[in-house]
C-alpha positions in Angstrom: -14.9 -24.9 4.9 -12.0 -25.0 2.6 -8.9 -26.2 4.6 -6.4 -24.5 2.3 -6.0 -20.8 1.6 -7.6 -19.6 -1.6 -4.1 -19.0 -3.1 -3.0 -22.6 -2.6 -2.2 -24.6 -5.7 0.0 -27.4 -6.8 2.0 -25.0 -8.9 3.0 -23.2 -5.6 4.1 -26.6 -4.1 6.1 -27.5 -7.2 7.8 -24.0 -7.2 8.8 -24.5 -3.5 10.2 -28.0 -4.3 12.2 -26.7 -7.2 13.6 -23.8 -5.1 14.7 -26.3 -2.4 16.3 -28.6 -5.0 18.3 -25.6 -6.4 19.6 -24.9 -2.9 20.6 -28.5 -2.4 22.3 -28.5 -5.8 24.2 -25.3 -4.9 25.4 -26.9 -1.7 26.5 -30.1 -3.5 28.3 -28.0 -6.2 30.2 -26.0 -3.5 31.2 -29.2 -1.8 32.0 -31.3 -4.9 33.5 -28.5 -7.2 32.9 -30.3 -10.4 35.5 -28.3 -12.3 38.0 -25.6 -11.4 36.7 -22.1 -11.8 39.5 -20.5 -9.9 39.9 -19.3 -6.4 39.2 -15.9 -4.8 41.8 -13.8 -3.0 41.2 -15.7 0.3 41.9 -19.0 -1.5 38.2 -20.1 -1.4 36.8 -21.7 -4.6 34.7 -19.3 -6.6 31.9 -21.9 -6.5 31.0 -20.4 -3.1 29.4 -17.5 -5.0 26.7 -19.8 -6.4 24.9 -19.8 -3.0 24.3 -16.1 -2.7 23.4 -15.9 -6.4 20.7 -18.6 -6.0 19.5 -17.0 -2.8 19.0 -13.7 -4.6 17.2 -15.4 -7.5 15.0 -17.2 -5.0 14.1 -13.9 -3.3 13.2 -12.3 -6.6 11.1 -15.4 -7.5 9.3 -15.4 -4.2 8.5 -11.7 -4.5 7.2 -12.1 -8.0 5.2 -15.2 -7.2 3.5 -13.6 -4.2 2.6 -10.3 -5.8 -1.1 -11.1 -6.1 -1.4 -12.2 -2.5 0.6 -9.2 -1.3 -1.6 -6.8 -3.4 -4.8 -8.4 -2.1 -3.8 -8.2 1.5 -2.5 -4.7 1.2 -5.8 -3.6 -0.3 -7.6 -5.1 2.7 -5.3 -3.4 5.1 -5.9 -0.1 3.4 -9.6 -0.8 3.4 -9.8 0.0 -0.3 -12.8 -0.8 -2.4 -12.5 -4.3 -3.9 -11.5 -4.2 -7.6 -14.5 -6.2 -8.8 -17.0 -3.7 -7.2 -18.1 -0.8 -9.4 -18.6 1.9 -6.8 -20.2 4.3 -9.3 -22.8 1.7 -10.4 -23.6 0.9 -6.8 -24.0 4.7 -6.1 -26.3 5.0 -9.1 -28.3 1.9 -8.1 -28.9 3.2 -4.6 -29.7 6.7 -5.8 -32.3 5.3 -8.2 -34.2 3.5 -5.5 -37.7 5.0 -5.2 -37.8 7.3 -2.2 -34.1 8.0 -1.9 -33.6 11.7 -2.3 -29.8 11.5 -2.0 -27.0 9.5 -0.3 -23.5 10.3 1.0 -20.6 8.6 2.7 -20.8 5.5 0.6 -18.0 3.2 1.6 -17.2 -0.4 0.4 -14.3 -2.5 1.6 -13.4 -6.1 2.1 -12.6 -8.0 5.4 -11.4 -11.5 4.6 -13.9 -12.8 2.1 -16.7 -10.5 3.2 -17.5 -7.4 1.3 -18.9 -4.6 3.6 -20.9 -1.5 2.6 -22.0 1.5 4.6 -23.9 4.6 3.5 -26.2 7.4 4.6 -29.5 7.6 2.7 -31.7 10.6 2.7 -35.3 9.5 2.4 -37.9 11.7 0.7 -40.8 10.1 2.7 -40.5 9.3 6.4 -43.4 6.8 6.1 -41.4 4.7 3.5 -38.1 4.3 5.4 -38.5 0.6 6.0 -39.3 0.0 2.3 -36.4 2.2 1.2 -34.1 0.2 3.5 -35.3 -3.1 2.1 -35.0 -1.9 -1.5 -31.5 -0.5 -0.9 -30.4 -3.7 0.8 -31.7 -5.7 -2.2 -29.6 -3.5 -4.6 -26.5 -3.9 -2.5 -26.8 -7.6 -1.7 -28.3 -9.0 -4.8 -27.2 -6.7 -7.6 -23.7 -6.0 -6.3 -23.0 -9.1 -4.2 -22.1 -7.3 -1.0 -22.2 -9.4 2.1 -22.7 -7.1 5.1 -24.4 -3.7 4.7 -25.3 -0.9 7.1 -27.5 1.9 5.8 -28.5 4.9 8.0 -31.8 6.2 6.7 -32.2 9.9 7.4 -34.9 12.5 6.8 -34.2 15.7 4.8 -32.9 18.4 7.1 -32.5 15.9 10.0 -28.6 15.9 9.9 -26.4 18.4 8.2 -24.1 16.2 6.1 -21.8 19.1 5.3 -21.1 19.8 9.0 -18.4 17.1 9.0 -19.4 15.4 12.2 
């Protein structure tokens, strides 16, 4: 298994080092005061304002740099369909499996690195339920790269999908 998170890179480490060096430089400038920029009303050098300014810039940089990770984690928390899954194509692929009369409640979401799919399939022939399940599993796992799938195969008229149960 990979010991580092997928977002880890040397650019991240370099960015953190640069931010820390900026903070050390700000502290050194406040202490050393390389040239006079005046004093505030409380007789403190105006160099003291460099620290909160750099802290604000650091916060802006960190929010900007972690946008992709925040977005990915938020999408997982909301259980949204992963962006690289074409839900319409998956629906068409499952609906085109021989023996599938219709399907409903198709859901795809991601948990960690696993992409999960659930759906209700209405089979046109009770005798072919196992083959329909195998064919739909193939479509989901091989053609759409879903990791964990759960299909409920039903017979026509067996469950009223409009009942909202």
